[in-house]
C-alpha positions as CSV (number, residue, x, y, z in Angstrom):
1,M,0.1,-52.1,93.6
2,S,-0.5,-49.3,96.0
3,E,2.2,-47.3,94.3
4,W,0.5,-47.8,90.9
5,K,-2.9,-46.8,92.2
6,K,-1.4,-43.5,93.4
7,M,0.1,-42.8,90.0
8,Q,-3.0,-43.5,87.9
9,P,-4.9,-40.2,88.5
10,V,-1.8,-38.2,87.6
11,S,-1.3,-40.1,84.4
12,R,-4.9,-39.5,83.3
13,K,-4.6,-35.7,84.0
14,K,-1.5,-35.6,81.9
15,M,-3.1,-37.6,79.2
16,R,-6.1,-35.2,79.1
17,R,-3.8,-32.3,78.9
18,C,-1.8,-33.9,76.2
19,L,-4.9,-34.7,74.2
20,A,-6.2,-31.2,74.6
21,G,-2.8,-29.8,73.5
22,C,-2.9,-32.1,70.5
23,A,-6.4,-31.0,69.6
24,A,-5.4,-27.4,69.9
25,A,-2.3,-28.0,67.7
26,V,-4.5,-29.8,65.1
27,F,-7.0,-26.9,65.2
28,V,-4.2,-24.3,64.8
29,S,-2.6,-26.3,62.1
30,A,-5.9,-26.6,60.3
31,A,-6.6,-22.9,60.7
32,V,-3.2,-22.1,59.4
33,S,-3.7,-24.4,56.5
34,V,-7.1,-22.8,55.7
35,A,-5.5,-19.4,56.0
36,L,-2.7,-20.4,53.7
37,I,-5.2,-21.8,51.2
38,I,-7.3,-18.7,51.3
39,N,-4.3,-16.5,50.9
40,A,-2.9,-18.6,48.0
41,S,-6.3,-18.4,46.3
42,Y,-6.5,-14.7,46.9
43,T,-3.0,-14.3,45.6
44,A,-3.7,-16.4,42.5
45,R,-6.9,-14.4,41.9
46,Q,-5.0,-11.1,42.2
47,R,-2.3,-12.5,39.8
48,A,-4.9,-13.6,37.3
49,E,-6.7,-10.2,37.5
50,A,-3.3,-8.4,37.1
51,E,-2.5,-10.6,34.1
52,R,-5.9,-10.1,32.5
53,A,-5.6,-6.3,33.1
54,A,-2.2,-6.4,31.5
55,A,-3.5,-8.4,28.6
56,E,-6.4,-6.0,28.1
57,A,-4.1,-3.0,28.3
58,A,-1.7,-4.6,25.7
59,A,-4.7,-5.4,23.4
60,A,-6.0,-1.8,23.8
61,S,-2.5,-0.4,23.1
62,K,-2.2,-2.7,20.1
63,A,-5.6,-1.7,18.8
64,A,-4.8,2.0,19.3
65,A,-1.5,1.6,17.5
66,Q,-3.3,-0.3,14.6
67,A,-6.0,2.3,14.4
68,E,-3.4,5.1,14.3
69,A,-1.5,3.2,11.6
70,E,-4.6,2.7,9.6
71,C,-5.5,6.4,10.0
72,A,-2.0,7.4,8.8
73,A,-2.3,5.0,5.9
74,S,-5.7,6.3,5.0
75,E,-4.5,9.9,5.1
76,A,-1.4,9.0,3.0
77,A,-3.7,7.2,0.4
78,Q,-6.0,10.2,0.3
79,K,-3.1,12.5,-0.3
80,A,-1.7,10.3,-3.0
81,K,-5.1,10.1,-4.6
82,E,-5.5,13.9,-4.5
83,Q,-2.0,14.3,-5.9
84,R,-2.7,11.8,-8.7
85,K,-6.0,13.6,-9.5
86,A,-4.2,16.9,-9.6
87,E,-1.5,15.5,-12.0
88,E,-4.2,13.9,-14.2
89,A,-6.1,17.2,-14.3
90,A,-2.9,19.1,-15.3
91,L,-2.1,16.5,-18.0
92,R,-5.7,16.6,-19.3
93,Q,-5.5,20.4,-19.4
94,Q,-2.3,20.3,-21.3
95,Q,-3.8,17.8,-23.8
96,I,-6.8,20.1,-24.3
97,E,-4.5,23.1,-25.0
98,D,-2.2,21.1,-27.3
99,A,-5.2,19.7,-29.2
100,A,-6.8,23.2,-29.6
101,A,-3.5,24.6,-30.9
102,A,-3.0,21.8,-33.4
103,R,-6.6,21.8,-34.6
104,E,-6.5,25.6,-35.1
105,N,-4.0,25.2,-37.9
106,V,-5.6,22.3,-39.7
107,Q,-6.6,23.0,-43.3
108,Y,-8.7,21.0,-45.7
109,G,-6.5,18.3,-47.3
110,D,-4.0,18.2,-44.4
111,K,-2.7,14.9,-43.2
112,L,-3.9,14.3,-39.6
113,G,-2.1,11.1,-38.8
114,T,-3.2,7.5,-39.3
115,V,-6.2,5.2,-38.8
116,W,-6.0,1.5,-37.9
117,V,-8.5,-1.0,-36.8
118,E,-7.8,-4.0,-34.5
119,G,-8.4,-7.4,-36.1
120,T,-8.2,-6.0,-39.7
121,E,-5.7,-5.0,-42.3
122,I,-6.8,-1.4,-42.2
123,D,-3.8,0.8,-41.4
124,C,-3.4,3.9,-43.5
125,D,-2.9,7.7,-43.5
126,L,-5.8,9.9,-42.3
127,Y,-6.7,13.2,-43.9
128,W,-9.0,16.1,-43.2
129,G,-11.4,16.1,-46.1
130,D,-13.0,13.3,-48.2
131,S,-12.5,14.2,-51.8
132,N,-10.9,11.9,-54.4
133,T,-7.6,13.5,-53.6
134,Q,-7.7,12.3,-50.0
135,F,-9.2,9.0,-50.9
136,D,-6.4,8.3,-53.4
137,A,-3.9,8.7,-50.6
138,G,-5.7,7.1,-47.7
139,A,-8.8,7.6,-45.5
140,G,-10.5,11.0,-45.2
141,C,-12.6,12.7,-42.5
142,H,-15.7,14.4,-43.6
143,A,-15.1,18.1,-43.0
144,E,-18.6,19.5,-43.4
145,N,-22.2,19.1,-42.0
146,G,-21.1,19.4,-38.4
147,C,-18.5,16.6,-38.5
148,V,-15.5,17.0,-36.3
149,L,-11.8,16.2,-36.0
150,P,-10.6,13.2,-34.1
151,G,-11.1,13.6,-30.3
152,E,-13.7,16.4,-30.5
153,N,-17.3,16.2,-29.3
154,G,-19.3,15.1,-32.3
155,T,-19.0,12.6,-35.1
156,V,-15.7,11.8,-36.8
157,F,-17.0,10.5,-40.1
158,V,-14.2,8.6,-41.9
159,G,-14.3,7.1,-45.4
160,A,-12.1,5.3,-47.8
161,H,-12.4,3.3,-51.1
162,T,-13.6,-0.3,-50.8
163,G,-11.1,-1.4,-53.4
164,T,-8.0,0.0,-51.5
165,Y,-7.6,1.3,-48.0
166,F,-10.9,0.1,-46.6
167,A,-11.0,-3.2,-48.5
168,D,-10.9,-5.1,-45.2
169,L,-13.5,-3.1,-43.4
170,G,-15.8,-6.1,-43.3
171,S,-13.4,-7.8,-40.9
172,A,-14.1,-5.2,-38.2
173,E,-15.9,-6.9,-35.3
174,V,-18.0,-5.5,-32.5
175,G,-15.7,-4.9,-29.5
176,A,-12.6,-4.2,-31.6
177,R,-11.1,-0.8,-31.4
178,I,-10.5,1.9,-33.9
179,H,-7.4,4.1,-33.4
180,L,-7.2,7.6,-34.8
181,Q,-3.6,8.6,-34.2
182,T,-2.9,12.3,-34.6
183,D,-0.2,14.8,-33.6
184,W,-2.4,15.8,-30.6
185,G,-3.3,12.3,-29.4
186,D,-4.2,8.7,-30.0
187,F,-8.0,8.6,-29.9
188,V,-9.5,5.2,-29.4
189,Y,-13.1,4.2,-30.2
190,E,-14.7,0.8,-29.5
191,I,-16.9,-0.7,-32.2
192,T,-20.6,-1.1,-31.1
193,E,-22.3,-2.2,-34.4
194,T,-22.0,-2.6,-38.1
195,Q,-24.7,-2.2,-40.8
196,V,-25.3,-1.6,-44.4
197,I,-27.0,1.8,-45.1
198,Y,-28.0,3.8,-48.1
199,E,-26.2,7.0,-49.1
200,T,-29.5,8.8,-48.5
201,D,-29.8,7.6,-44.9
202,I,-28.7,10.9,-43.4
203,D,-30.3,10.0,-40.1
204,K,-27.9,7.1,-39.7
205,V,-24.6,9.0,-40.1
206,R,-24.9,11.3,-37.0
207,W,-23.9,14.5,-38.7
208,G,-24.2,17.4,-36.4
209,A,-24.4,15.3,-33.2
210,T,-22.8,16.6,-30.0
211,E,-22.0,13.2,-28.5
212,P,-18.5,11.9,-29.4
213,S,-18.4,8.9,-31.8
214,C,-16.6,7.6,-34.8
215,I,-18.1,6.1,-38.0
216,L,-16.0,4.3,-40.7
217,Y,-17.6,3.7,-44.0
218,T,-16.9,2.4,-47.5
219,C,-18.9,1.5,-50.6
220,Y,-20.9,-1.8,-50.5
221,P,-20.7,-4.5,-51.8
222,F,-17.0,-4.8,-50.9
223,G,-14.6,-4.4,-53.8
224,I,-17.2,-2.8,-56.1
225,L,-15.7,-0.5,-58.7
226,T,-18.8,1.0,-60.1
227,H,-21.3,3.4,-58.5
228,T,-23.4,2.1,-55.6
229,D,-25.9,3.8,-53.4
230,R,-25.1,1.5,-50.4
231,R,-22.5,2.0,-47.7
232,Y,-21.0,-0.4,-45.1
233,A,-20.9,1.6,-41.8
234,V,-18.9,0.7,-38.7
235,Y,-20.1,2.6,-35.6
236,A,-17.9,3.1,-32.5
237,D,-18.0,5.0,-29.3
238,P,-15.0,6.5,-27.4
239,V,-13.3,4.3,-24.8
240,E,-12.7,7.2,-22.5
241,V,-14.3,10.7,-22.6
242,D,-15.0,13.8,-20.5
243,E,-16.8,17.0,-21.1
244,N,-14.0,18.3,-23.3
245,G,-14.1,15.3,-25.7
246,V,-12.3,12.0,-26.1
247,I,-9.4,11.4,-23.8
248,P,-6.3,10.3,-25.7
249,Q,-4.8,7.0,-24.7
C-alpha cells in the first residue's frame, strides 16, 4: 500500500497533463476545422462570383454580337430597300417615257389595245374615238372634252353598244376590276359604283377632271336598239397611281 500511495500524486499530474493536451488538441482541431470551413466557404464564394462574372461576360458578349448582327441586318435591309426603290423609280421613269412616246403617235380611230372587265363577258378591242366606226369594231375612248388616254391623269371615258360589245356591262360589280391593256401598259381600275344617268348629266361624266379615273358606259335599258337618253355608267378608280398618272400593272 505504501508504494501505491507514493505513485498516486504522480499519476494525477500525468492525468492533468494528458487532459490538458487533449483539450489543446481538441481546440486546435476545432480551430483547424473552422478555418477549413471558412476557407471552403470563401473558396466557394469566389468560385460562384467567378462563374457569375463569366456568365455575365458571356451574356454581354452574346448581346453585343446579337446587336451587331441586328445592326448589320438592318443596314443590309436598308440598302436592299434603297436599291429596290431605285430600281422601281428607274422602271417607272421608263414606263413614263414609253407611254409618252406611244401616246404622241396616237391618231383618232387608232386601236389602243383591249378592254376587259372581271366577272363579265366584256373583252374587246379598244379604240381612240367613239364614233360609229369605232363602236362597230369594239369599244371607244372619248377623245374630246378633256378626256384622256388610258393611264393618264384625267377621265378615260369608254363606251360601246349595249347590243354588242357592252351587252354584259350590267354584270360588272363594285370591287371588280377593269383592265385597259395598251402597248404602253396594262392599266387597272377598280369599280366603285354603278348608276343610270341621262345623256345630259354632264356633271356625272367627269369630263375635264384632273384626277385619274375610268368610266364605262352604254345605252340603257340594256339591249335597246332604238334611241334612248339614258346611259348605264360604271365608275372606277385606279388601283395604283402616282403624280404621273396610273401605274401599269
